[in-house]
C-alpha positions in Angstrom: 100.4 96.6 82.1 101.0 94.5 79.4 103.6 96.6 77.6 105.7 96.6 81.3 105.1 92.8 81.0 106.6 92.5 77.6 109.2 95.2 77.8 110.7 93.1 80.6 110.2 89.8 78.9 112.5 90.8 76.2 115.3 91.9 78.5 115.4 89.5 80.3 116.0 87.2 76.9 118.0 89.6 75.6 120.7 89.2 78.6 120.3 85.4 78.8 123.1 82.9 77.8 124.2 79.4 78.5 125.1 80.2 82.0 123.0 83.2 83.3 120.4 85.0 83.2 119.5 88.8 83.5 119.6 90.4 87.3 116.7 91.9 89.3 118.4 95.3 89.8 119.0 96.0 85.9 115.6 94.6 84.9 113.3 96.7 87.3 115.9 99.7 86.7 115.3 100.0 82.9 111.5 98.7 83.4 111.4 101.9 85.9 112.6 104.0 82.7 110.0 102.7 80.9 107.0 103.0 83.2 108.5 106.8 83.3 107.2 107.1 79.5 104.1 105.8 80.0 103.3 108.0 83.1 105.5 110.8 83.2 103.4 112.9 85.4 103.4 110.4 88.5 106.0 109.9 90.7 109.3 108.1 90.5 108.1 106.3 93.7 105.1 104.6 92.4 107.1 104.0 88.7 109.3 101.8 90.8 106.5 100.2 93.0 105.2 99.1 89.6 107.9 98.0 88.3 108.5 94.8 91.3 104.4 94.8 91.2 104.9 93.8 87.0 108.0 91.4 88.1 106.9 89.8 90.9 103.6 89.1 88.7 105.9 87.2 85.8 107.7 85.0 88.8 104.7 84.4 89.9 105.7 84.6 93.6 102.2 84.4 95.0 102.1 81.0 94.4 104.4 78.0 96.1 105.7 76.2 92.4 105.9 79.5 90.5 103.6 78.7 87.9 100.5 79.7 85.9 97.7 77.2 85.5 95.4 77.2 82.8 92.1 75.5 81.4 91.5 74.8 77.8 89.2 72.7 75.9 90.0 69.4 74.3 87.9 67.1 72.0 89.0 63.7 72.2 88.9 60.9 70.0 85.4 59.7 71.0 84.5 63.1 70.4 84.1 63.7 73.8 84.9 67.5 75.3 86.5 67.4 78.4 88.7 70.3 80.4 92.4 69.5 80.1 95.4 72.1 82.6 98.1 73.7 80.8 101.1 74.6 83.1 103.6 76.7 82.4 106.4 79.6 83.2 107.2 83.1 82.1 110.1 84.4 84.3 111.7 82.0 86.2 114.8 83.1 89.2 117.7 80.4 89.0 121.3 80.9 91.3 124.4 80.7 89.8 127.6 79.2 91.7 128.2 82.2 94.2 124.2 81.6 95.0 122.7 84.9 93.1 119.8 84.7 91.7 119.2 85.8 87.9 115.9 85.5 85.8 115.4 83.6 82.7 112.7 83.3 80.1 111.1 80.5 79.6 110.2 78.7 75.8 106.4 80.5 76.5 107.3 83.8 76.8 110.1 83.7 74.2 106.7 82.3 72.3 105.2 85.6 73.2 108.0 87.8 71.9 108.0 86.3 69.0 104.5 85.6 68.3 104.1 82.4 67.1 103.3 78.8 68.7 104.8 75.4 67.5 107.0 77.4 65.0 110.0 75.7 63.7 112.9 78.0 64.9 115.2 77.5 62.1 112.6 77.6 59.4 112.4 81.3 61.3 115.0 82.7 61.5 116.3 81.2 58.2 113.4 83.5 56.7 113.6 86.6 59.1 117.2 86.7 57.8 116.6 87.1 54.0 113.9 89.5 55.0 115.9 91.5 56.9 118.8 91.0 53.8 115.9 92.0 51.7 115.0 95.4 53.6 118.7 96.3 54.5 119.4 96.3 50.2 116.1 98.7 49.6 117.0 100.9 52.5 114.2 100.5 55.2 116.4 100.4 57.7 113.6 101.3 60.7 111.7 98.1 59.4 114.9 95.7 59.5 116.1 96.8 63.1 112.3 95.0 63.6 113.3 92.1 61.8 116.8 92.1 63.2 115.6 92.0 66.9 112.8 89.2 65.8 116.1 87.3 64.7 117.4 87.2 67.4 115.0 86.3 69.6 114.8 83.3 67.3 118.4 82.9 68.4 117.7 82.7 71.7 114.8 80.7 71.3 117.0 77.8 69.2 119.8 78.2 72.3 117.2 77.7 75.3 115.9 74.7 73.2 119.6 72.6 73.1 120.0 74.3 77.0 117.3 72.6 78.0 118.0 69.0 76.6 121.9 69.2 78.1 120.1 70.1 81.6 117.5 67.5 81.3 120.9 65.1 80.3 123.0 66.8 83.7 119.4 65.7 85.9 118.9 62.4 84.3 120.5 60.8 81.1 117.8 58.2 81.2 115.2 60.6 80.3 116.8 62.5 76.9 116.5 60.3 73.4 120.5 59.7 73.1 119.8 57.3 70.1 117.8 59.3 67.6 116.4 62.7 69.3 119.1 64.5 70.5 122.0 63.4 67.6 119.5 64.5 65.0 118.8 68.0 66.8 122.9 68.3 67.0 123.7 67.6 63.6 121.1 70.1 62.5 121.6 72.6 64.9 125.4 72.7 64.0 124.1 73.3 59.9 122.1 75.9 61.2 125.1 77.7 63.1 127.9 77.5 60.4 125.3 78.4 57.8 123.7 81.2 59.8 126.9 82.5 60.9 128.2 83.0 57.4 125.0 84.7 56.5 125.0 86.8 59.4 128.8 87.6 58.9 127.7 88.9 55.0 124.6 91.2 57.0 127.0 92.8 59.5 129.8 93.7 57.5 127.2 94.9 54.5 125.4 96.8 57.5 128.6 98.1 58.3 129.4 99.9 54.7 126.1 101.7 54.6 126.7 103.0 58.6 130.3 104.2 57.4 128.5 105.6 53.9 125.8 107.3 55.2 125.2 111.0 55.3 122.2 111.2 57.2 122.1 111.4 61.1 119.1 109.1 61.0 120.6 106.5 58.6 123.9 105.8 60.4 122.4 105.7 64.0 119.5 102.8 62.9 122.8 101.3 60.6 124.8 100.8 64.0 122.2 99.6 66.1 121.6 96.9 63.2 125.2 96.5 63.2 124.9 95.5 67.6 122.2 93.6 67.0 123.7 91.4 64.2 126.8 91.3 66.2 125.0 89.7 69.1 123.2 87.2 66.9 126.8 85.9 66.0 128.1 85.7 69.2 125.2 84.1 70.3 125.9 81.8 67.6 129.5 81.0 68.5 129.1 80.3 71.9 125.8 78.1 70.9 128.6 76.3 68.8 131.0 75.5 71.6 128.2 74.1 73.7 127.2 72.1 70.5 130.6 70.6 69.8 130.7 70.0 73.6 127.1 68.7 73.5 128.6 64.2 73.3 131.6 65.0 75.3 128.9 65.7 77.9 126.0 63.2 77.3 129.4 60.6 78.0 130.9 62.0 80.9 127.0 62.0 82.9 126.6 58.3 81.1 130.0 57.3 83.1 128.5 59.4 86.1 124.9 58.5 86.2 125.3 54.7 85.5 128.4 53.1 85.5 129.1 54.7 89.4 128.7 51.7 92.5 126.0 52.6 93.7 125.5 52.8 97.7 124.0 49.8 99.6 122.7 49.8 103.2 121.3 46.8 104.5 117.7 48.2 105.6 116.7 47.6 109.2 113.7 46.7 110.5 113.3 48.5 114.0 110.1 47.0 115.1 111.1 43.5 113.6 115.0 43.6 114.1 114.8 45.6 117.4 111.6 45.8 119.0 109.9 42.6 119.5 113.2 40.4 120.1 113.9 42.9 123.4 109.9 42.3 124.6 110.7 38.9 124.6 113.7 39.8 127.2 113.9 40.3 130.6 115.1 43.8 131.6 118.9 42.6 132.4 119.0 41.3 129.0 117.5 44.1 127.1 119.3 46.9 128.3 122.9 46.7 126.4 121.2 46.5 122.9 118.9 49.1 123.7 121.4 51.1 125.3 123.7 50.7 121.7 120.5 51.5 120.1 120.6 55.2 121.9 123.8 56.2 121.6 124.2 55.2 118.1 120.7 56.8 116.8 121.1 59.9 118.8 124.7 60.6 117.7 127.2 62.0 120.2 127.7 64.3 123.0 129.4 67.0 123.8 130.2 68.4 127.7 130.4 72.1 128.0 134.4 73.1 128.7 134.4 76.2 130.6 137.3 78.5 129.4 139.4 80.7 131.9 137.8 83.9 130.7 134.1 82.7 131.8 135.8 80.6 134.7 137.7 83.1 136.9 134.9 85.9 136.7 132.4 83.5 137.9 134.5 82.4 140.6 135.5 85.6 142.4 132.3 87.2 142.1 130.6 87.9 145.1 127.5 85.7 146.0 123.8 87.2 145.7 122.1 88.6 148.2 118.9 86.9 147.9 116.3 88.2 150.1 114.2 85.7 152.9 111.1 86.5 151.3 110.0 86.7 147.7 108.5 90.0 146.6 105.4 90.8 146.1 103.1 89.7 143.2 101.9 92.6 140.6 98.2 92.4 139.7 98.7 91.9 136.2 96.4 94.5 134.5 93.9 93.0 132.1 94.2 94.7 128.1 90.8 95.5 126.9 89.5 93.9 124.1 89.3 95.8 120.5 85.9 95.5 119.5 85.8 94.4 115.9 84.4 96.4 113.0 82.3 94.5 111.2 78.4 94.9 109.3 75.6 94.5 111.2 72.1 91.8 109.8 70.2 94.4 109.5 72.9 96.3 106.9 73.8 92.8 105.4 69.6 92.2 104.9 69.8 96.4 102.9 72.6 95.7 100.8 71.5 92.0 99.9 68.0 93.5 98.6 69.5 96.7 96.2 71.7 93.7 95.1 68.7 91.4 94.0 68.6 91.7 90.3 66.9 89.1 88.7 66.3 91.2 85.4 67.8 93.9 85.1 71.7 95.5 85.4 72.3 98.3 87.2 75.8 100.3 87.8 77.9 100.3 90.8 77.7 104.4 91.1 74.3 104.4 91.1 74.0 101.5 94.1 76.6 103.4 95.5 74.5 106.2 95.5 71.1 105.1 96.6 72.9 102.7 99.6 74.8 105.9 101.4 70.8 107.4 101.6 70.2 104.3 104.1 72.8 103.9 105.4 76.5 105.6 105.5 78.5 102.4 106.2 76.6 100.2 103.6 78.3 101.8 100.2 81.3 99.8 101.6 79.4 96.5 101.9 77.4 97.2 98.3 80.9 97.8 97.2 82.7 94.5 98.7 80.1 92.1 97.4 79.9 93.8 93.8 84.0 93.2 93.5 83.6 90.0 94.1 81.2 89.8 91.8 83.8 91.0 89.1 85.5 87.7 89.6 82.2 85.0 90.7 82.9 81.7 92.2 80.5 79.3 89.4 81.9 76.0 91.5 81.2 76.7 94.9 77.9 78.2 94.2 76.6 75.2 92.3 77.8 73.2 95.5 75.9 75.4 98.1 72.5 74.6 96.1 72.0 78.1 94.9 70.2 79.1 92.3 71.8 82.7 91.0 75.3 84.1 91.5 76.3 87.5 90.7 78.1 89.4 88.2 79.7 92.4 87.8 81.3 93.5 84.2 83.0 97.0 83.3 80.6 99.4 81.9 83.7 101.6 80.1 82.9 104.4 82.5 84.3 106.0 85.5 82.3 107.5 88.8 83.4 109.1 91.8 80.4 108.0 94.7 80.0 107.7 97.9 83.7 107.8 98.8 84.2 105.4 96.2 86.1 106.1 92.7 87.3 104.7 89.3 86.0 102.5 86.6 82.3 101.7 87.1 80.6 98.5 86.8 77.1 96.8 85.5 75.9 94.5 88.4 73.2 91.6 87.3 72.0 88.3 88.6 72.5 84.9 86.5 70.2 81.8 87.3 72.5 78.7 87.7 71.8 75.1 85.8 73.3 72.8 87.7 75.2 70.1 85.0 77.1 67.0 85.3 80.8 68.0 86.3 83.8 67.7 83.8 86.5 65.6 84.8 90.3 67.0 84.3 92.1 64.7 82.5 96.0 64.0 82.2 98.1 67.8 81.2 98.5 68.4 77.8 99.8 71.0 75.8 97.1 73.3 73.5 97.6 72.5 69.9 98.1 75.6 67.5 
């Protein structure tokens, strides 16, 4: 699943530009082919189901804000240890001008691909291109392809940094530092793009000559792949260069729109003070006109239904409905019998807790299921449910309810097939709980490298 996820992130990152990203259908189609290489003996329907599951997990459709949160420890300047919350996204769904959805990879996802956090993108890309030129000169085209792909991801990440600043300017120009930070960033980006375009054009020309001179089919194919990757980097740098040249004009337009546009002013009306209290002090005759005006304006205009000739004439010419003098006999409704809901009895719960009472020992789930089947045919299902719940124990609720132990299950690195169940075996045991002071969260802050 991790390999499929990285492949999807790579697809989305390569398809990204300033205006759009990757389409869902394209990502799923390529992911299905990648999954089919992993498990060629499984049906295509399962390949499609796995691709949809991985994509929805990367978007996190199960959460309202489509984001992930993780806890991490932090020691402040006072030496006190506390927990902090780090929020991030991996793949984001956006809509274009026509309302069609597309996918974009977040900055955290790009950091996962390049394998580095808090790295200077410009310096890393320059180093990657120097290494690429060195590998090409030594004829190591296979290694050069991997370096070229990494350099392309650096290009995407650099463009995403500029796009984020411009997008934030469109939302709120005051939230972006256009006095110092952004002008310096634009100047550095322009110098970077100009130097990279010259370097990449030289690299592309060198690889093209090697491709045309190569006699070996494998080297010719690798050189052609390198040419495509470097030309894609040149295209992205050209698009970034156009955006950089128009960035300051974009700032002036947004500043005029957001700061200098006249604000709409409306008088605030207090219904209790301005309407209710004066009306209650008047008579019914004096209070009726203002209340009528308020209701007419607050309820909005009402339109009466105007019948059309196509419906009015057949309704007038239709014969009258002959109604019975007496009402029809009322049918006695037949009650639907209530379905008995399946569950576990108190004896089965006590037997399951007795099997899972493991204060000083750890037992395999397969042995527990085998022993439970000898006691009651339905007991293995309850024991399996309790063991799966123990795979991710809820320690916080257990402490709040005053429990002195909690059931814990960890993988046993073996598989089993017992009592109608099959899969990875688990080691189940009980851990004692010692209450301690709760750790309070501090404001959100990204972890350092």
